[in-house]
C-alpha positions as a printed Julia matrix, in Angstrom:
365×3 Matrix{Float64}:
  77.94  25.96  143.45
  81.17  28.76  143.96
  80.49  32.33  142.02
  81.52  31.85  138.19
  81.95  28.21  137.97
  77.47  27.82  136.99
  75.73  28.84  133.82
  73.64  32.12  134.53
  70.46  31.62  135.87
  67.49  33.22  134.47
  64.35  34.26  136.97
  61.41  34.18  134.84
  58.97  36.11  136.72
  55.38  36.38  136.35
  51.71  35.07  136.74
  51.36  31.24  135.81
  47.94  30.31  134.7
  47.18  33.11  132.39
  51.04  32.89  130.74
  51.92  29.75  130.77
  52.73  28.64  127.21
  55.05  31.8   127.19
  56.71  30.64  130.26
  56.97  27.12  128.66
  58.33  28.67  125.35
  60.92  31.02  127.45
  61.83  27.83  129.0
  62.84  25.75  126.09
  64.72  28.84  124.6
  66.89  29.69  128.07
  67.65  26.13  128.02
  67.56  24.46  125.08
  68.89  27.2   122.71
  71.03  29.02  125.19
  72.1   26.85  127.65
  71.22  28.72  130.55
  69.33  27.59  133.45
  65.79  28.69  133.25
  64.43  29.64  136.94
  60.56  28.73  136.86
  58.39  27.72  139.88
  56.02  24.94  138.15
  58.96  23.57  136.76
  60.78  20.55  138.58
  64.16  21.55  138.7
  63.0   24.85  140.79
  64.65  24.6   143.89
  62.21  24.52  146.77
  63.19  25.14  150.57
  60.79  22.79  152.0
  60.69  25.34  155.37
  59.53  28.44  153.7
  56.11  29.43  151.77
  55.59  30.39  148.29
  56.58  34.09  148.37
  59.84  33.02  150.6
  60.6   30.66  147.94
  60.49  33.03  145.32
  62.34  35.56  146.79
  65.32  32.98  147.74
  65.5   31.92  144.4
  66.24  35.3   143.31
  68.55  36.36  145.86
  70.48  33.38  145.4
  70.27  31.66  142.16
  69.15  34.38  139.51
  71.7   36.51  137.57
  69.21  37.82  135.34
  65.0   38.82  136.02
  62.69  38.45  132.99
  59.61  40.12  133.97
  56.53  39.26  132.16
  53.35  41.39  132.93
  49.85  39.78  131.42
  46.43  40.83  132.68
  46.36  39.8   136.29
  48.32  40.97  139.18
  49.24  37.7   140.62
  48.88  36.7   144.37
  49.49  39.18  146.77
  51.38  38.48  150.06
  49.41  39.32  153.11
  52.69  40.7   154.84
  53.44  42.99  152.32
  50.25  43.62  150.02
  52.21  43.21  146.95
  52.57  40.46  144.28
  55.05  37.67  144.15
  56.16  39.23  140.9
  56.51  42.55  142.51
  58.57  41.15  145.38
  61.02  39.27  142.91
  61.22  42.53  140.81
  62.23  44.21  144.25
  64.34  41.5   145.1
  66.2   41.52  141.19
  66.7   45.47  142.09
  68.25  44.94  145.56
  70.66  42.34  144.11
  71.42  44.83  141.25
  71.1   42.19  138.38
  69.84  42.97  134.8
  65.52  43.43  134.73
  64.26  43.02  131.5
  60.22  43.4   131.67
  57.7   42.7   128.81
  53.88  44.47  129.1
  51.1   42.09  127.45
  50.09  44.57  124.35
  47.27  46.6   125.07
  48.19  47.45  128.87
  50.21  50.05  128.22
  48.12  52.33  125.93
  45.51  52.39  129.02
  47.86  53.7   131.33
  46.92  57.17  130.66
  43.3   56.96  130.41
  43.54  55.07  134.36
  45.95  58.04  135.09
  43.28  60.61  134.27
  40.38  58.4   135.54
  41.6   55.69  138.59
  38.08  54.71  139.73
  36.98  53.8   136.09
  36.33  50.0   135.6
  39.01  48.14  133.54
  37.86  44.79  135.14
  38.1   43.52  130.66
  41.42  44.53  130.65
  43.12  43.41  134.05
  41.93  41.72  137.19
  42.93  45.02  139.92
  44.11  48.32  139.37
  47.13  47.36  141.83
  48.64  46.44  138.14
  48.62  49.6   136.44
  50.56  51.22  139.52
  52.84  47.99  139.6
  53.42  49.22  135.55
  53.56  53.28  136.07
  56.09  52.2   138.87
  58.86  50.44  136.86
  58.23  52.85  133.89
  57.95  56.26  135.66
  59.34  55.74  139.36
  61.76  53.38  138.41
  62.57  53.98  134.66
  63.33  50.09  133.88
  63.46  49.58  130.62
  59.97  47.7   129.01
  58.59  46.32  125.09
  55.15  45.14  124.95
  54.74  41.62  123.8
  52.18  39.54  121.89
  53.67  36.37  121.09
  56.36  34.64  122.72
  58.55  35.13  119.99
  58.46  38.98  120.6
  60.01  38.36  123.96
  62.59  35.52  122.5
  63.08  37.82  120.03
  64.26  40.27  122.08
  65.83  38.92  125.24
  68.42  36.95  122.55
  69.44  40.13  121.0
  69.74  41.57  124.75
  72.11  38.63  125.93
  74.21  39.08  123.04
  74.91  42.5   124.18
  75.91  41.39  128.01
  77.78  38.68  126.27
  79.98  41.24  124.39
  80.02  43.49  127.64
  81.39  40.73  129.75
  84.21  39.62  127.15
  84.98  43.59  127.01
  85.47  43.51  131.14
  87.35  40.55  130.72
  89.95  41.65  128.19
  90.26  44.71  130.59
  90.85  42.77  133.4
  93.4   41.03  132.05
  95.46  43.98  130.28
  95.13  45.62  133.94
  97.41  42.95  135.29
  98.0   41.52  138.9
  96.63  44.25  140.81
  95.61  43.41  144.17
  93.66  46.7   145.04
  91.27  45.6   141.93
  89.93  42.84  144.02
  88.28  44.94  146.43
  86.23  47.05  143.91
  82.89  45.64  142.18
  79.96  47.01  140.35
  80.23  50.46  138.97
  83.49  51.5   140.9
  84.95  48.22  138.96
  83.91  49.21  135.86
  85.4   52.62  135.93
  88.76  51.25  136.87
  88.82  48.93  133.93
  87.01  51.47  131.59
  89.45  54.41  132.27
  87.36  56.97  130.57
  88.38  60.73  130.72
  88.29  62.08  134.26
  87.91  58.39  135.56
  90.46  59.07  138.58
  88.18  61.73  140.12
  85.09  59.21  139.32
  86.47  56.16  140.71
  87.79  58.32  143.9
  83.92  59.6   144.45
  82.42  56.01  143.66
  85.14  53.76  145.83
  84.52  56.38  148.72
  80.45  55.83  148.17
  81.27  52.0   148.52
  83.54  52.23  151.59
  80.9   54.5   153.46
  78.12  52.02  152.7
  80.06  49.05  154.51
  79.47  51.01  157.09
  75.64  51.12  156.79
  74.88  49.74  160.37
  76.66  52.56  162.23
  75.01  55.06  159.88
  71.35  53.71  160.53
  72.46  53.73  164.42
  73.49  57.29  163.86
  70.31  58.55  161.8
  67.78  56.81  164.11
  69.42  58.2   167.36
  69.25  54.75  169.54
  71.27  55.01  172.17
  73.2   51.81  171.78
  76.36  50.68  173.72
  78.0   52.46  177.06
  77.43  56.14  178.11
  79.01  58.35  180.05
  79.42  59.81  183.56
  79.82  63.25  182.8
  80.57  65.27  186.0
  81.56  68.6   184.29
  79.86  69.34  181.28
  82.22  71.89  180.26
  85.15  69.97  180.51
  82.95  67.28  178.3
  81.99  69.79  175.41
  85.8   71.13  175.19
  86.94  67.45  174.84
  84.11  66.41  172.19
  84.9   69.89  170.32
  89.19  69.15  170.58
  87.81  65.52  168.89
  85.94  67.58  166.32
  89.12  69.71  165.74
  91.22  66.53  165.26
  88.57  65.3   162.91
  88.43  67.91  160.51
  92.16  68.71  160.57
  92.92  65.19  159.61
  89.95  65.51  156.76
  91.9   68.83  155.67
  95.66  66.71  155.28
  94.16  64.05  153.9
  92.16  66.6   151.19
  95.51  68.74  150.53
  98.19  66.17  150.88
  97.95  62.35  150.01
  94.37  62.7   147.95
  96.29  65.24  145.75
  99.81  62.73  145.37
  97.24  59.88  144.49
  95.3   61.82  142.05
  98.62  62.96  140.31
  98.76  66.27  138.19
  96.6   66.87  136.06
  96.93  64.83  132.62
  98.83  62.35  134.4
  97.19  58.67  135.74
  98.14  58.65  139.7
  98.31  56.21  142.08
  94.97  54.28  141.76
  96.07  51.84  144.55
  96.88  54.96  147.07
  93.36  56.35  146.41
  91.75  52.7   147.19
  93.41  53.02  150.29
  92.28  56.34  150.87
  89.04  56.04  150.67
  88.92  53.14  153.44
  89.93  55.3   156.08
  87.58  58.3   155.33
  84.25  56.73  156.19
  85.37  55.28  159.74
  85.63  59.03  161.16
  82.21  59.7   161.37
  80.48  56.64  162.99
  83.42  55.52  165.21
  84.64  56.99  168.47
  87.46  60.06  167.7
  89.49  59.29  170.62
  88.95  56.77  173.73
  86.74  57.77  176.45
  88.42  58.71  179.81
  88.36  55.94  182.77
  86.98  56.9   185.79
  88.99  57.57  189.41
  88.39  54.28  190.43
  89.84  52.59  187.24
  92.37  55.25  186.66
  94.06  54.15  189.88
  94.27  50.8   188.73
  97.1   49.19  187.66
  97.35  49.13  183.77
  98.85  46.85  181.43
 100.87  47.93  178.27
  98.62  48.41  174.46
 101.02  44.84  173.91
  99.15  43.19  176.29
  97.84  40.07  174.74
  94.54  39.88  176.89
  92.46  42.93  178.06
  92.42  43.52  182.05
  90.81  40.96  184.42
  89.95  41.32  188.01
  92.47  38.92  188.83
  95.28  41.42  187.31
  93.92  43.84  190.55
  92.25  45.94  188.01
  87.87  46.11  187.84
  86.37  45.8   184.83
  83.71  48.26  185.75
  82.54  50.63  188.06
  80.38  48.4   189.7
  78.33  50.59  191.96
  76.27  52.66  189.16
  78.22  50.13  186.24
  78.96  53.55  184.33
  81.67  51.58  181.97
  84.08  49.72  181.3
  88.05  50.44  181.57
  89.1   52.29  178.53
  92.6   52.86  179.68
  94.28  51.39  176.66
  91.83  52.91  174.23
  89.91  51.64  171.64
  92.24  47.57  172.35
  90.36  47.64  175.8
  86.95  48.47  174.83
  86.62  46.26  172.05
  87.82  43.3   174.29
  86.01  44.52  177.52
  82.77  44.43  176.17
  82.63  41.19  175.81
  83.28  40.07  179.83
  81.21  40.16  182.68
  82.63  41.54  186.33
  85.07  39.72  187.91
  85.82  36.98  184.92
  88.75  36.65  183.03
  89.75  37.0   179.73
  90.19  33.13  179.57
C-alpha cells in the first residue's frame, strides 16, 4: 500500500508470555478505539514472511509497516538472537531508532528503582525481579545513552492513558505541518526535503535560513554515504593509475585541490550569500537547496578526469557529444591490454562511467 494512504501502524514490542494481557488490552485500544493498525506478533493479522525466522519477521515489520513503536518492558529480557546477542525487543527498538519513528517506552513498576542498586552492585542477585541483568543494561541504555522518554506502568490502563495523550499531540503536530505545507504553496524544492530539514523549512523560526542550509547540507552529504564509507575504510576500489612521474602526479593533484578549494570559496562568498539574502530579509530557499546538492560531491568524487596513457592519447577520440563510448571497432582500445592499467579517460567522466562496464574488444552495443 502506498505511503500516506494507510492508517498508522503501531508496533507493540514486548515479551509475550508475561505481558500477554497487557498486549491484548493495547491491541483493543489501538484497533477499536483509535482505528490504528496494531502490529502484534501473536495476532493472526501480523504479516509473516515464510522464508524468514522469528527475529527477521519482527524486524521486517518495524522496517516496513511500523509508524510508531510502543516498547513495553517487564521482568523478562526475552528471546536472544544468536547472531547479535540482543533480545528481539532490543532489535525492534534499534530498528525503530534507525527508521526515525516515534518511540514510547513503558517500564514495569519496580524495575526503575532497582537501576541505582544494580549500577552500584552489578554482580548482585536480582533473580526475583528480572530474569537476567541484561534487562537492566537495556533500560539504562534507553534512559541514559539514548535519552528516550520512559514512563512507569502498573496496569495496561496506565499505558493507554499516556498513549491517548501522546497520540493527540502527534495528531496536532501533523495538522500544523499540513497547514504550513498548504500555505507554502507549490514550491518544487520542498519535495526533496524530509525529516528535520523539512520541518525547519515549514516552521521558519528565527534564523531558519542558516539552519535550513546546514541541515540540507548534512542530508546531501549523507546521500553519499557509500563513497564516504569507502574513503574512511581506505579500501582500494576501482581502477588505479600508472604513475611514471610522482612529481607531475603530485602537482596535478595539488592543482585539483586548489581548484576545489577555490570553487568552495567562490560559492561561500558569492552564490551562498545571495541565497541567504541580507540580514532581516528572507533569501532564496530554492537557491540554497540547489547549492547543498553540489557541495558534498567534491570530497568523494574525482576533481578532474585522469589523463590517458600514451597509447590511448594517439587513438582517435570522438567528441563528448557522441552517443556511445569509444569501442575497439572505432580504432581505439578500451584499456592498455599489456598491464591492464586503466580505461580511456579521453572525454572525462562521460567516458569513464560507461567504459567501465565494457570488456576488452567489445562494442558498447
